[in-house]
C-alpha positions as CSV (number, residue, x, y, z in Angstrom):
1,M,-228.7,26.9,12.9
2,T,-230.8,24.3,14.7
3,L,-230.3,21.7,17.8
4,L,-231.1,19.3,15.4
5,N,-228.5,20.3,12.8
6,D,-226.2,20.4,15.7
7,W,-227.1,16.8,16.5
8,L,-226.8,15.5,12.7
9,K,-223.5,17.5,13.0
10,Y,-222.2,15.7,16.4
11,V,-223.4,12.2,15.4
12,D,-220.2,12.7,12.6
13,D,-218.3,14.1,15.6
14,P,-219.4,14.0,19.0
15,G,-216.1,16.2,20.1
16,L,-217.9,19.4,18.4
17,F,-220.0,20.1,21.4
18,D,-220.1,19.4,25.4
19,D,-222.0,16.7,27.1
20,H,-225.2,18.4,27.8
21,H,-226.1,20.6,24.9
22,F,-228.5,17.7,24.0
23,E,-230.8,17.4,26.4
24,S,-233.7,19.3,25.3
25,L,-233.3,17.3,22.2
26,M,-236.1,14.7,22.8
27,L,-238.7,17.9,23.7
28,V,-237.3,20.1,21.1
29,L,-238.4,17.5,17.9
30,E,-242.1,17.1,17.8
31,T,-242.9,15.6,14.9
32,R,-242.1,11.3,13.8
33,Q,-240.0,13.0,11.0
34,Q,-238.0,15.1,12.5
35,L,-237.1,12.0,15.3
36,N,-236.2,9.9,12.2
37,A,-233.4,12.3,11.0
38,A,-232.4,12.5,13.9
39,F,-232.0,8.9,15.3
40,A,-233.3,6.4,12.8
41,H,-230.2,5.8,11.4
42,L,-228.4,4.9,14.6
43,P,-228.6,1.5,15.4
44,G,-231.4,1.2,18.0
45,G,-232.5,4.1,16.1
46,T,-236.6,2.9,15.8
47,E,-236.8,1.7,18.9
48,F,-235.6,4.9,20.6
49,I,-238.5,6.6,18.2
50,D,-241.1,4.4,19.7
51,R,-240.1,4.7,23.1
52,I,-239.9,8.6,23.1
53,F,-243.8,9.1,21.5
54,W,-243.7,6.2,24.1
55,L,-243.1,8.8,27.2
56,R,-245.1,11.0,25.6
57,E,-248.1,9.6,25.5
58,Q,-247.6,8.4,29.3
59,A,-247.0,12.1,30.3
60,A,-246.8,15.6,29.8
61,F,-244.6,18.5,29.1
62,N,-245.0,21.6,31.4
63,G,-242.8,24.0,29.4
64,T,-239.7,22.1,31.7
65,Y,-240.4,19.0,32.8
66,L,-242.2,15.9,31.7
67,V,-244.1,15.0,34.7
68,A,-246.7,11.8,34.9
69,K,-250.0,12.2,34.1
70,P,-252.5,12.4,36.9
71,Q,-254.2,8.9,37.7
72,K,-257.5,8.9,38.8
73,V,-257.3,8.9,42.7
74,D,-259.6,6.1,44.6
75,A,-259.8,4.7,48.4
76,E,-255.8,2.5,48.0
77,I,-254.3,5.7,46.9
78,I,-255.6,7.7,49.6
79,A,-254.8,5.3,53.0
80,L,-251.2,4.9,50.9
81,A,-250.8,8.6,51.2
82,E,-252.3,9.0,54.7
83,L,-249.9,6.0,55.6
84,Y,-247.1,7.8,53.9
85,R,-248.3,11.3,55.8
86,D,-248.6,10.0,59.3
87,C,-245.0,8.0,59.1
88,V,-243.7,11.4,57.8
89,A,-244.9,12.8,60.9
90,D,-244.4,9.8,63.2
91,R,-240.3,10.3,62.2
92,L,-239.9,14.3,62.4
93,S,-241.8,13.9,66.2
């Protein structure tokens, strides 16, 4: 039995599974076809699928978490990081 099969049963009867059973569903379903099978028939399902693909484009999966893709580090970001560092150091002193 797959997580997708569990989800389809859950849609029919939410009492079958605990609240945390499906937390990884967004990451486990890799293809648009799998996501469509799980969510397209639900209200707002198509928009949800589009949002998942958008999120995947904006982030990278490291095996456990979706993390933001690295940004270009420029002088402004370095200045903000130094300001943050100095503020934390001042607070700790």
